SEROBA-439706 format. One line per field, with one value per residue (C-alpha): residue number from 1; residue in three letters; chain; y, z, x. Coordinates in steps of 0.5 Angstrom, whole numbers, plus 2048, in hexadecimal, padded with zeros to 3 digits. Example, Ala and Ser with C-alpha at 12.3 -4.5 7.8 and 13.67 -1.06 7.14 Angstrom:
% SEROBA-439706
num c(1;2)
residuo c(ALA;SER)
cadena c(A;A)
c2 c(7F7;7FE)
c3 c(810;80E)
c1 c(819;81B)
This chain:
% SEROBA-439706
num c(1;2;3;4;5;6;7;8;9;10;11;12;13;14;15;16;17;18;19;20;21;22;23;24;25;26;27;28;29;30;31;32;33;34;35;36;37;38;39;40;41;42;43;44;45;46;47;48;49;50;51;52;53;54;55;56;57;58;59;60;61;62;63;64;65;66;67;68;69;70;71;72;73;74;75;76;77;78;79;80;81;82;83;84;85;86;87;88;89;90;91;92;93;94;95;96;97;98;99;100;101;102;103;104;105;106;107;108;109;110;111;112;113;114;115;116;117;118;119;120;121;122;123;124;125;126;127;128;129;130;131;132;133;134;135;136;137;138;139;140;141;142;143;144;145;146;147;148;149;150;151;152;153;154;155;156;157;158;159;160;161;162;163;164;165;166;167;168;169;170;171;172;173;174;175;176;177;178;179;180;181;182;183;184;185;186;187;188;189;190;191;192;193;194;195;196;197;198;199)
residuo c(UNK;UNK;UNK;UNK;UNK;UNK;UNK;UNK;UNK;UNK;UNK;UNK;UNK;UNK;UNK;UNK;UNK;UNK;UNK;UNK;UNK;UNK;UNK;UNK;UNK;UNK;UNK;UNK;UNK;UNK;UNK;UNK;UNK;UNK;UNK;UNK;UNK;UNK;UNK;UNK;UNK;UNK;UNK;UNK;UNK;UNK;UNK;UNK;UNK;UNK;UNK;UNK;UNK;UNK;UNK;UNK;UNK;UNK;UNK;UNK;UNK;UNK;UNK;UNK;UNK;UNK;UNK;UNK;UNK;UNK;UNK;UNK;UNK;UNK;UNK;UNK;UNK;UNK;UNK;UNK;UNK;UNK;UNK;UNK;UNK;UNK;UNK;UNK;UNK;UNK;UNK;UNK;UNK;UNK;UNK;UNK;UNK;UNK;UNK;UNK;UNK;UNK;UNK;UNK;UNK;UNK;UNK;UNK;UNK;UNK;UNK;UNK;UNK;UNK;UNK;UNK;UNK;UNK;UNK;UNK;UNK;UNK;UNK;UNK;UNK;UNK;UNK;UNK;UNK;UNK;UNK;UNK;UNK;UNK;UNK;UNK;UNK;UNK;UNK;UNK;UNK;UNK;UNK;UNK;UNK;UNK;UNK;UNK;UNK;UNK;UNK;UNK;UNK;UNK;UNK;UNK;UNK;UNK;UNK;UNK;UNK;UNK;UNK;UNK;UNK;UNK;UNK;UNK;UNK;UNK;UNK;UNK;UNK;UNK;UNK;UNK;UNK;UNK;UNK;UNK;UNK;UNK;UNK;UNK;UNK;UNK;UNK;UNK;UNK;UNK;UNK;UNK;UNK;UNK;UNK;UNK;UNK;UNK;UNK)
cadena c(A;A;A;A;A;A;A;A;A;A;A;A;A;A;A;A;A;A;A;A;A;A;A;A;A;A;A;A;A;A;A;A;A;A;A;A;A;A;A;A;A;A;A;A;A;A;A;A;A;A;A;A;A;A;A;A;A;A;A;A;A;A;A;A;A;A;A;A;A;A;A;A;A;A;A;A;A;A;A;A;A;A;A;A;A;A;A;A;A;A;A;A;A;A;A;A;A;A;A;A;A;A;A;A;A;A;A;A;A;A;A;A;A;A;A;A;A;A;A;A;A;A;A;A;A;A;A;A;A;A;A;A;A;A;A;A;A;A;A;A;A;A;A;A;A;A;A;A;A;A;A;A;A;A;A;A;A;A;A;A;A;A;A;A;A;A;A;A;A;A;A;A;A;A;A;A;A;A;A;A;A;A;A;A;A;A;A;A;A;A;A;A;A;A;A;A;A;A;A)
c2 c(8BF;8BF;8C1;8C1;8C6;8C5;8CB;8C6;8C7;8C2;8C6;8C7;8C5;8C8;8C3;8C5;8C2;8C7;8C4;8C9;8CA;8CD;8D4;8D6;8D3;8CF;8CC;8CA;8C3;8C1;8C6;8C5;8C5;8BF;8C0;8BD;8BD;8C2;8BE;8B7;8B4;8B7;8B1;8AF;8B6;8B4;8AE;8B1;8B6;8B1;8AD;8B2;8B4;8AD;8AD;8B4;8B0;8AA;8AE;8B2;8B0;8B6;8B7;8BC;8BE;8C5;8C6;8CD;8CE;8CF;8D5;8D7;8DB;8DD;8D7;8D1;8CC;8CF;8CE;8C7;8C5;8C6;8C5;8BE;8BE;8C0;8BA;8B5;8B8;8B8;8B0;8AE;8B1;8AE;8A8;8A8;8AB;8B1;8B7;8BC;8C4;8C8;8D0;8D5;8DA;8E0;8DC;8D9;8E1;8E4;8DE;8DF;8E6;8EA;8EB;8E8;8EB;8EB;8E9;8E4;8E7;8E9;8E2;8DF;8E4;8E3;8DB;8DC;8E0;8DC;8D5;8D8;8D6;8DA;8DB;8DB;8D4;8D5;8D4;8D8;8D1;8CE;8D4;8D4;8CD;8CE;8D5;8D0;8CB;8D1;8D3;8CD;8CC;8D3;8D3;8CB;8CC;8D1;8CC;8C7;8CC;8CE;8C7;8C6;8CC;8CA;8C2;8C5;8CA;8C4;8BF;8C6;8C6;8BF;8BF;8C4;8C2;8BB;8BE;8C3;8BD;8B8;8BE;8BE;8B7;8B7;8BD;8B9;8B3;8B7;8BA;8B2;8B1;8B6;8B5;8AD;8B0;8B4;8AE)
c3 c(8CD;8D3;8DB;8E1;8E4;8ED;8F2;8F8;8FE;904;906;8FF;8F9;8F3;8EC;8E6;8DF;8D9;8D1;8CD;8C5;8C0;8C1;8C8;8C9;8CF;8D1;8D9;8D9;8E1;8E7;8EF;8F5;8F9;902;906;90E;912;918;915;916;90F;90D;90C;909;904;902;901;8FC;8F9;8F7;8F5;8F0;8EE;8EC;8E8;8E5;8E3;8E0;8DD;8DB;8DA;8D6;8DB;8E2;8E5;8EB;8EF;8F2;8F9;8FC;903;907;90E;910;90F;912;90A;907;909;907;901;8FF;902;8FE;8F8;8F9;8FA;8F2;8EF;8F1;8EF;8E7;8E7;8E9;8E2;8DF;8DE;8DE;8E3;8E3;8EA;8E8;8EC;8EE;8EB;8E4;8E4;8E6;8E0;8DB;8DC;8DE;8DB;8E2;8E7;8ED;8EB;8F0;8F1;8EE;8EA;8E7;8E9;8E3;8DE;8DF;8DE;8D7;8D4;8D6;8D4;8DB;8DD;8E4;8E7;8EA;8F3;8F7;8F5;8F5;8EF;8EB;8EC;8EA;8E4;8E2;8E4;8DE;8D9;8DB;8DA;8D3;8D1;8D4;8D2;8CA;8CC;8D2;8CB;8C7;8CD;8CE;8C7;8C6;8CD;8C9;8C3;8C6;8CA;8C4;8C0;8C6;8C6;8BF;8C0;8C5;8C2;8BB;8C0;8C3;8BC;8B9;8C0;8BF;8B7;8B9;8BE;8BA;8B5;8B9;8BC;8B4;8B3;8B9;8B6;8AF;8B2;8B6)
c1 c(7EB;7E7;7EA;7E7;7E9;7EB;7EA;7ED;7EA;7E8;7E2;7DF;7E3;7E2;7E1;7DF;7E0;7E1;7E1;7E6;7E4;7E7;7EA;7E8;7E2;7E0;7DA;7D8;7D7;7D6;7D7;7D6;7D8;7DA;7DA;7DD;7DB;7E0;7DE;7E1;7E7;7ED;7ED;7E6;7E5;7EB;7E8;7E1;7E5;7E8;7E3;7DF;7E4;7E5;7DE;7DF;7E5;7E1;7DA;7DD;7E4;7E8;7EE;7F2;7F2;7F2;7F3;7F4;7FB;7FB;7FF;801;7FC;7FB;7F6;7FB;7F6;7F2;7F8;7FA;7F2;7F3;7F9;7F7;7F0;7F4;7FA;7F4;7F1;7F8;7F9;7F1;7F4;7FC;7F7;7F4;7FB;7F7;7FC;7FB;7FD;7FD;7FB;7FC;7F6;7F9;7FA;7F2;7F0;7F4;7F2;7EA;7EA;7F0;7F2;7F7;7F4;7EC;7E8;7E2;7DD;7E1;7E2;7DC;7D9;7DE;7DD;7D6;7D6;7DC;7D8;7D1;7CE;7C8;7CA;7D0;7D3;7D2;7D6;7DD;7E0;7DC;7DD;7E5;7E5;7E2;7E7;7ED;7EA;7EA;7F0;7F3;7F0;7F2;7F9;7FA;7FC;801;805;805;808;80C;80F;810;815;818;819;81B;820;823;824;828;82C;82D;82E;833;836;838;83A;83F;842;842;846;84B;84C;84E;852;856;856;85A;85E;860;861;866;86A;86A;86D;872;875)
């Protein structure tokens, strides 16, 4: 499975493509950061990100896209820009019918380093080690994008198993409801038939 991980941002948008092999083996396919000038119009900056993401989707053809989920921070402008760039990425992927999954920062940190409170340096060090890279990806947005892809690769099987279990549970519940309804209906019919015999 191949995943495009995206650490969204207007000034720097991290992109990382990771292939997942057997077990938990992972390998880096590509990593980079898309930059847009802070002085440019918002629409122009979003187009820059969208064009880069479209090119990556066409070039690397991932099976899924993992995006960091935006949480409220003190700097509202930063949060808005991050959310907008993440939305552009999700739109590009959805137009290609690719599954888009949002992971929280703590999910990503826990998946890669074992601790949901790991700092950026720890995440970068673990990404470098897991992907057997010579140097840590820089800037941090690049390492975060790879971490997102790894997180999705490792969590996707669990998500699929949970979704399958939920589907099976729903099917069993529906079957049980249908049997109960049928039994109730049969009982009511039997009571009606008995009432007719008495009359």
